[in-house]
C-alpha positions as a LaTeX table, in Angstrom:
\begin{tabular}{lrrr}
\hline
Residue & $x$ (\AA) & $y$ (\AA) & $z$ (\AA) \\
\hline
Met1 & 0.12 & $-0.34$ & 0.19 \\
Thr2 & 1.67 & 3.06 & $-0.92$ \\
Leu3 & 0.72 & 6.37 & 1.16 \\
Arg4 & $-0.49$ & 9.24 & $-1.38$ \\
Asn5 & $-0.23$ & 12.36 & 0.91 \\
Pro6 & 3.49 & 13.15 & 1.48 \\
Ser7 & 3.02 & 14.90 & 4.45 \\
Leu8 & 0.68 & 12.11 & 5.94 \\
Ser9 & 3.72 & 9.18 & 5.20 \\
His10 & 6.76 & 12.00 & 6.37 \\
Ile11 & 4.66 & 12.27 & 9.73 \\
Leu12 & 4.18 & 8.58 & 10.06 \\
Met13 & 7.80 & 7.93 & 9.28 \\
Arg14 & 8.49 & 10.67 & 12.30 \\
Met15 & 6.48 & 8.57 & 14.54 \\
Ile16 & 7.63 & 5.38 & 14.24 \\
Lys17 & 11.03 & 6.33 & 14.45 \\
Pro18 & 10.90 & 7.22 & 17.80 \\
Ile19 & 8.52 & 4.74 & 18.56 \\
Thr20 & 10.71 & 2.06 & 17.21 \\
Phe21 & 13.99 & 3.55 & 19.41 \\
Ala22 & 11.78 & 3.79 & 22.48 \\
Leu23 & 11.00 & 0.21 & 22.32 \\
Val24 & 14.43 & $-1.16$ & 21.91 \\
Gly25 & 15.50 & 1.05 & 24.65 \\
Leu26 & 12.80 & $-0.53$ & 26.99 \\
Phe27 & 14.10 & $-4.07$ & 25.95 \\
Ile28 & 17.93 & $-3.14$ & 26.62 \\
Ala29 & 16.54 & $-1.51$ & 29.83 \\
Ala30 & 14.41 & $-4.41$ & 30.80 \\
Thr31 & 17.01 & $-7.16$ & 30.11 \\
Pro32 & 18.90 & $-6.55$ & 33.69 \\
Ser33 & 15.33 & $-6.46$ & 35.51 \\
Val34 & 14.48 & $-9.95$ & 33.76 \\
Ala35 & 17.91 & $-11.57$ & 35.30 \\
Arg36 & 17.30 & $-9.38$ & 38.40 \\
Ala37 & 13.81 & $-11.60$ & 38.48 \\
Gln38 & 14.84 & $-14.60$ & 37.48 \\
Cys39 & 18.11 & $-14.74$ & 40.20 \\
Asn40 & 15.39 & $-13.43$ & 42.91 \\
Ala41 & 12.94 & $-16.38$ & 42.04 \\
Tyr42 & 15.72 & $-19.03$ & 42.12 \\
Leu43 & 16.96 & $-17.53$ & 45.32 \\
Gln44 & 13.96 & $-17.14$ & 47.13 \\
Glu45 & 12.89 & $-20.73$ & 46.52 \\
Phe46 & 15.99 & $-21.95$ & 48.70 \\
Ala47 & 15.81 & $-18.81$ & 50.91 \\
Gln48 & 12.44 & $-19.98$ & 52.00 \\
Trp49 & 13.41 & $-23.51$ & 52.25 \\
Ala50 & 16.31 & $-22.91$ & 54.78 \\
Gln51 & 14.15 & $-21.13$ & 56.54 \\
Ala52 & 11.31 & $-23.51$ & 57.08 \\
Ala53 & 13.54 & $-25.91$ & 59.09 \\
Pro54 & 16.48 & $-25.95$ & 61.29 \\
Glu55 & 17.80 & $-29.24$ & 59.84 \\
Asn56 & 17.19 & $-27.69$ & 55.93 \\
Val57 & 20.06 & $-26.59$ & 54.15 \\
Val58 & 20.95 & $-25.38$ & 50.76 \\
Ala59 & 23.68 & $-27.63$ & 48.99 \\
Phe60 & 25.62 & $-26.31$ & 46.30 \\
Glu61 & 27.97 & $-27.42$ & 43.37 \\
Met62 & 30.32 & $-24.92$ & 42.11 \\
Val63 & 32.81 & $-25.35$ & 38.93 \\
Ser64 & 35.25 & $-22.61$ & 37.53 \\
His65 & 37.34 & $-22.39$ & 34.64 \\
Tyr66 & 39.89 & $-19.52$ & 34.12 \\
Arg67 & 42.55 & $-18.80$ & 31.46 \\
Ala68 & 44.90 & $-15.96$ & 31.26 \\
Ser69 & 44.73 & $-15.21$ & 28.00 \\
Ser70 & 43.54 & $-16.45$ & 24.71 \\
Ser71 & 47.51 & $-18.12$ & 23.34 \\
Glu72 & 47.76 & $-21.86$ & 23.38 \\
Thr73 & 50.30 & $-21.66$ & 26.58 \\
Ala74 & 48.17 & $-19.38$ & 28.62 \\
Thr75 & 47.77 & $-20.58$ & 32.57 \\
Gln76 & 44.91 & $-22.40$ & 32.99 \\
Met77 & 42.68 & $-23.53$ & 35.86 \\
Ser78 & 39.32 & $-25.61$ & 36.70 \\
Thr79 & 38.30 & $-26.55$ & 40.17 \\
Tyr80 & 34.85 & $-28.30$ & 41.64 \\
Thr81 & 33.56 & $-27.01$ & 44.91 \\
Lys82 & 30.87 & $-28.90$ & 46.81 \\
Gly83 & 29.19 & $-27.63$ & 50.17 \\
Thr84 & 26.22 & $-26.37$ & 52.22 \\
Leu85 & 24.75 & $-22.76$ & 52.88 \\
Asp86 & 22.55 & $-21.81$ & 55.63 \\
Leu87 & 20.29 & $-18.45$ & 55.52 \\
Ser88 & 21.50 & $-15.91$ & 57.39 \\
Thr89 & 20.98 & $-12.28$ & 58.11 \\
Phe90 & 23.47 & $-9.13$ & 58.41 \\
Ala91 & 22.03 & $-5.61$ & 58.74 \\
Gly92 & 18.80 & $-6.68$ & 57.98 \\
Ile93 & 20.08 & $-8.44$ & 54.54 \\
Gly94 & 19.30 & $-11.93$ & 54.09 \\
Phe95 & 22.39 & $-14.31$ & 53.04 \\
Leu96 & 22.97 & $-18.07$ & 51.89 \\
Arg97 & 26.53 & $-18.55$ & 53.49 \\
Gly98 & 28.51 & $-21.56$ & 54.07 \\
Ser99 & 31.32 & $-23.23$ & 53.03 \\
Gly100 & 32.85 & $-26.47$ & 50.65 \\
Lys101 & 35.90 & $-28.55$ & 49.62 \\
Arg102 & 37.51 & $-27.10$ & 46.54 \\
Phe103 & 39.31 & $-29.30$ & 44.19 \\
Val104 & 41.99 & $-27.84$ & 41.76 \\
Asp105 & 42.40 & $-29.70$ & 38.61 \\
Asp106 & 46.58 & $-29.08$ & 38.74 \\
Arg107 & 46.73 & $-30.82$ & 41.78 \\
Glu108 & 47.41 & $-34.15$ & 40.37 \\
Trp109 & 46.54 & $-37.40$ & 41.97 \\
His110 & 48.12 & $-40.39$ & 41.28 \\
Gln111 & 46.48 & $-43.83$ & 42.39 \\
Thr112 & 48.59 & $-46.74$ & 43.98 \\
Asn113 & 48.01 & $-50.13$ & 45.13 \\
Cys114 & 45.35 & $-50.64$ & 42.04 \\
Ala115 & 44.58 & $-54.23$ & 41.22 \\
Gly116 & 47.77 & $-56.00$ & 40.14 \\
Gly117 & 49.86 & $-53.77$ & 42.03 \\
Phe118 & 50.27 & $-51.13$ & 39.55 \\
Gly119 & 49.41 & $-47.54$ & 39.74 \\
Ala120 & 47.53 & $-45.18$ & 37.70 \\
Gly121 & 47.43 & $-41.73$ & 36.94 \\
Pro122 & 48.12 & $-38.80$ & 36.87 \\
Phe123 & 44.35 & $-37.72$ & 37.59 \\
Pro124 & 43.35 & $-33.95$ & 38.08 \\
Phe125 & 41.72 & $-32.89$ & 41.45 \\
Asp126 & 43.55 & $-35.12$ & 44.42 \\
Pro127 & 41.07 & $-35.59$ & 46.90 \\
Asp128 & 44.18 & $-35.65$ & 49.75 \\
Ala129 & 45.13 & $-31.94$ & 48.38 \\
Thr130 & 41.53 & $-29.51$ & 48.77 \\
Asp131 & 40.77 & $-26.68$ & 50.80 \\
Gln132 & 38.00 & $-24.99$ & 51.91 \\
Leu133 & 36.03 & $-22.37$ & 50.14 \\
Gly134 & 33.71 & $-19.77$ & 51.80 \\
Val135 & 30.73 & $-18.96$ & 49.61 \\
Ser136 & 27.88 & $-15.89$ & 50.46 \\
Ile137 & 25.04 & $-15.00$ & 48.07 \\
Ser138 & 23.18 & $-11.76$ & 48.93 \\
Leu139 & 19.67 & $-12.34$ & 48.24 \\
Leu140 & 19.34 & $-8.43$ & 47.88 \\
Asp141 & 21.49 & $-8.12$ & 45.07 \\
His142 & 22.77 & $-11.53$ & 44.58 \\
Arg143 & 26.62 & $-10.69$ & 44.74 \\
Ile144 & 28.61 & $-13.79$ & 45.25 \\
Thr145 & 31.83 & $-13.53$ & 47.59 \\
Leu146 & 34.26 & $-16.29$ & 47.34 \\
Thr147 & 36.63 & $-16.55$ & 50.62 \\
Phe148 & 39.67 & $-18.33$ & 49.49 \\
Ala149 & 41.80 & $-20.56$ & 51.93 \\
Asn150 & 44.49 & $-18.50$ & 51.77 \\
Gly151 & 42.13 & $-15.26$ & 52.97 \\
Ala152 & 42.01 & $-13.96$ & 49.06 \\
Gln153 & 38.43 & $-12.81$ & 48.19 \\
Arg154 & 37.01 & $-12.46$ & 44.49 \\
Thr155 & 33.31 & $-11.22$ & 44.05 \\
Ile156 & 30.53 & $-12.13$ & 41.27 \\
Gln157 & 28.85 & $-8.66$ & 41.03 \\
Ala158 & 26.39 & $-9.62$ & 38.61 \\
Pro159 & 25.71 & $-12.98$ & 38.23 \\
Gln160 & 22.95 & $-14.36$ & 35.96 \\
Cys161 & 19.89 & $-16.95$ & 36.69 \\
Ala162 & 19.09 & $-19.36$ & 33.80 \\
Asn163 & 18.15 & $-23.20$ & 33.61 \\
Gly164 & 18.76 & $-23.76$ & 37.14 \\
Val165 & 22.38 & $-22.16$ & 37.61 \\
Met166 & 23.78 & $-19.03$ & 38.23 \\
Tyr167 & 26.37 & $-18.26$ & 36.58 \\
Gly168 & 28.92 & $-15.14$ & 35.94 \\
Phe169 & 32.51 & $-13.99$ & 36.31 \\
Ser170 & 34.75 & $-12.91$ & 39.26 \\
Asp171 & 36.50 & $-9.63$ & 39.73 \\
Ala172 & 40.51 & $-9.80$ & 39.46 \\
Pro173 & 41.68 & $-7.37$ & 41.61 \\
Gly174 & 44.57 & $-5.54$ & 40.97 \\
Thr175 & 45.07 & $-6.87$ & 37.55 \\
Leu176 & 43.95 & $-6.16$ & 33.86 \\
Leu177 & 43.28 & $-10.19$ & 33.30 \\
Pro178 & 39.94 & $-11.26$ & 32.94 \\
Gly179 & 38.09 & $-13.10$ & 35.73 \\
Thr180 & 36.97 & $-16.63$ & 36.28 \\
Met181 & 34.00 & $-18.14$ & 34.95 \\
Tyr182 & 31.60 & $-19.53$ & 37.65 \\
Val183 & 28.85 & $-22.00$ & 37.32 \\
Leu184 & 26.54 & $-22.53$ & 40.36 \\
Ser185 & 23.94 & $-25.01$ & 41.16 \\
Leu186 & 21.67 & $-25.25$ & 44.32 \\
Lys187 & 19.43 & $-27.89$ & 45.73 \\
Arg188 & 17.70 & $-28.38$ & 48.98 \\
Ala189 & 18.72 & $-30.72$ & 51.41 \\
Thr190 & 18.53 & $-31.56$ & 55.13 \\
Val191 & 21.32 & $-32.23$ & 57.75 \\
Pro192 & 20.85 & $-33.37$ & 61.26 \\
Lys193 & 21.02 & $-30.30$ & 63.69 \\
\hline
\end{tabular}
C-alpha cells in the first residue's frame, strides 16, 4: 500500500522512528530487570527452604574455569567445589552462607595399589589436596562473594540465573586479567542439627 499524501507519510515515519527506538531502549533496559527477577525467583525458593526448618540447608556445587589469555600456552585452571549454605542475616539483608570442599585440577592425584599392584594416573583433582572455599550469596543484589583458604576474596558482581544455575565472572583485583567464570547450582538438602 502506497500513501498518496507525502505529508502523512512523513508524519508516520517521524512517529515510527522514536517509537522503535523507545521499544529497543525499553528492551535493553528491561534485560537486567529480567535477569534480576530470574535470580530473585531462583534464590527465594532456597531461602524459604532454609528458613522452614532447622535441619534444612542449601547444598551447592560450583565449577570454575580460568584462562589467562587466548594463547595456546596460557595458564589455565579449573575447580570443583561442593558444600552447603545456611540462611543468615546481616544488617537486615539475607544471605545464603557456608563453605565447601574445593578441588583444583592442577593438584594431581596418582592412584596406587590398583589391581595387580600397578599405579595409575596422574588424574586432576587430588582428593587429598583440597581446601575450603567460603561462599556468600546476597539475597538483595545476588552478589556472590568467595573467600579462599588464604583469605583472598573474589566477587561475582552481577550473576545471571537461567536453567537452574547461577553464573558469572569474578573480578580480578589489581590485574588487567579477565575474571574467572563460575557456574553454581543449588538444591534442597537436610542435615541433622
